C-alpha positions as CSV (number, residue, x, y, z in Angstrom):
1,M,7.0,-11.4,5.0
2,K,4.5,-9.9,6.5
3,V,4.1,-6.5,4.6
4,L,2.0,-3.3,6.1
5,F,1.2,-0.4,3.8
6,M,0.2,2.8,5.4
7,C,-1.1,6.2,4.5
8,T,-2.8,9.3,6.3
9,A,-6.6,8.3,5.7
10,N,-6.1,4.3,5.5
11,S,-9.4,4.7,2.5
12,C,-7.6,4.9,-1.0
13,R,-3.9,3.7,-1.6
14,S,-2.8,2.1,1.5
15,I,-6.1,-0.2,1.1
16,L,-5.6,-0.8,-2.7
17,S,-1.7,-1.6,-1.5
18,E,-2.8,-4.2,1.0
19,A,-5.7,-6.0,-1.4
20,V,-3.5,-5.7,-4.8
21,F,-0.7,-7.1,-2.7
22,N,-2.3,-9.9,-1.1
23,H,-4.5,-11.0,-4.5
24,L,-0.5,-11.3,-6.5
25,A,1.2,-12.5,-3.6
26,P,2.8,-15.9,-3.9
27,E,3.0,-18.2,-0.6
28,G,4.2,-16.6,2.1
29,F,3.5,-13.1,1.3
30,E,0.6,-11.0,3.4
31,A,-0.2,-7.4,3.9
32,V,-2.2,-5.7,5.8
33,S,-2.9,-1.6,6.3
34,S,-3.2,1.0,8.1
35,G,-3.2,4.5,8.4
36,S,-1.9,7.6,10.8
37,F,-5.7,9.1,11.1
38,P,-7.7,6.6,9.4
39,K,-11.2,8.0,8.1
40,G,-13.2,5.1,9.7
41,Q,-14.3,3.6,5.7
42,V,-12.5,3.1,2.7
43,L,-13.6,5.2,-0.2
44,P,-16.3,3.3,-2.4
45,R,-14.3,4.0,-5.3
46,S,-11.2,2.0,-4.2
47,L,-13.7,-1.1,-3.4
48,A,-14.8,-0.7,-6.8
49,T,-12.0,-0.6,-9.0
50,L,-10.6,-3.6,-6.7
51,Q,-13.4,-5.5,-7.7
52,A,-13.8,-4.4,-11.3
53,A,-9.9,-5.7,-11.8
54,G,-11.2,-9.1,-10.2
55,I,-9.7,-8.1,-6.6
56,S,-10.9,-9.3,-3.1
57,T,-12.4,-6.8,-1.0
58,E,-13.6,-9.0,1.5
59,G,-11.7,-7.8,5.1
60,L,-10.4,-4.4,3.6
61,Y,-11.5,-1.8,6.5
62,S,-10.3,1.6,7.5
63,K,-7.8,1.1,10.2
64,D,-4.9,2.7,12.3
65,N,-2.4,0.2,14.2
66,D,-4.1,-0.8,17.2
67,A,-5.6,-3.7,14.1
68,F,-2.5,-5.5,14.3
69,E,-1.1,-4.8,17.1
70,G,1.7,-7.4,18.8
71,S,1.5,-9.8,15.2
72,P,5.4,-8.5,13.8
73,L,5.8,-6.8,10.6
74,D,9.1,-7.3,8.6
75,V,8.4,-4.0,6.4
76,V,6.6,-1.0,6.3
77,I,6.0,0.8,3.4
78,T,4.6,4.3,3.4
79,V,2.5,5.1,0.8
80,C,1.2,9.1,1.6
81,D,2.2,11.6,-1.3
82,K,5.2,14.2,0.5
83,A,4.7,16.5,-3.0
84,A,1.1,16.6,-2.3
85,G,1.9,18.2,1.5
86,E,0.7,15.5,3.5
87,A,2.8,14.4,6.5
88,C,3.7,10.7,6.1
89,P,2.5,8.6,9.4
90,V,5.8,7.5,11.2
91,Y,6.2,3.6,12.2
92,F,8.2,2.6,15.6
93,G,9.3,-0.5,14.8
94,P,12.0,-3.0,13.8
95,A,11.0,-3.4,10.7
96,L,12.6,-2.0,7.5
97,K,10.9,1.1,6.4
98,A,10.7,2.2,2.4
99,H,8.2,5.3,1.1
100,W,6.9,4.1,-2.4
101,G,4.7,7.8,-2.6
102,L,1.5,7.6,-4.9
103,E,-0.2,10.7,-5.8
104,D,-4.2,9.9,-4.6
105,P,-6.6,9.4,-7.1
106,S,-9.7,10.8,-4.7
107,D,-8.1,13.9,-5.4
108,V,-8.2,14.3,-8.8
109,Q,-11.1,16.7,-10.6
110,G,-13.0,15.8,-13.4
111,D,-15.2,13.9,-14.6
112,D,-16.0,9.9,-14.0
113,A,-14.0,8.9,-16.5
114,A,-10.8,11.4,-15.6
115,V,-11.4,10.1,-12.0
116,Q,-11.4,6.4,-12.7
117,A,-8.5,6.2,-14.5
118,A,-6.7,8.3,-12.1
119,F,-7.4,4.7,-9.6
120,D,-6.8,2.5,-12.9
121,A,-3.3,4.3,-13.3
122,T,-2.8,3.9,-9.1
123,L,-3.7,0.6,-9.3
124,D,-1.2,-0.2,-11.8
125,I,1.6,1.3,-10.3
126,I,0.8,-0.7,-7.0
127,A,0.7,-3.8,-9.0
128,M,3.8,-3.5,-10.9
129,R,5.6,-2.4,-7.6
130,C,4.7,-5.4,-5.5
131,R,5.5,-7.5,-9.1
132,A,8.9,-6.1,-8.0
133,L,8.7,-6.9,-4.7
134,F,8.4,-10.5,-5.1
135,A,10.7,-10.7,-7.9
136,V,14.0,-10.5,-5.3
137,P,15.7,-13.0,-3.9
138,F,15.7,-11.7,-0.2
139,A,17.0,-14.8,0.9
140,G,20.5,-14.0,-0.2
141,L,20.4,-10.4,0.7
142,S,21.4,-8.8,3.7
143,R,18.9,-6.2,5.7
144,A,21.0,-3.2,3.8
145,E,20.6,-4.9,0.5
146,V,16.7,-5.7,0.6
147,K,16.5,-2.2,1.9
148,A,17.8,-1.1,-1.2
149,E,16.1,-2.9,-3.5
150,L,12.7,-1.6,-1.7
151,D,13.9,1.8,-2.3
152,R,15.0,1.0,-5.7
153,I,11.4,0.0,-6.5
154,A,9.8,3.0,-6.0
155,L,11.7,4.7,-8.5
């Protein structure tokens, strides 16, 4: 199963999601990420947070959808935070779509400890959701049932 995590800048939440997913993924699962308006670089705090958690940052970069054009996707998950007034990117393709909104930890104001705590909490949420996704018995579910499971995981 190939999963795309999409966000606005592809520098934080979607990058964290791609890395955590691939770190935890059983065989047959793979994630990529992209942004509707890619920043062109991954936030250094995103990379440092992943490294501190023992998660590889190799190959992570800020990109748009052209980076994987021609590679069919099974699931597209947006991770932008609609509550923050962000416009979530749209993917026009046959893949199942779900929204796993995450507050942007890079928007947190405060001292270094507060900002890092926000990044760590985001990483924990992503890991919890990825583990829940890997536990779904996809082979026995219809497309509608898989979509319902993806939506349930976001809650």
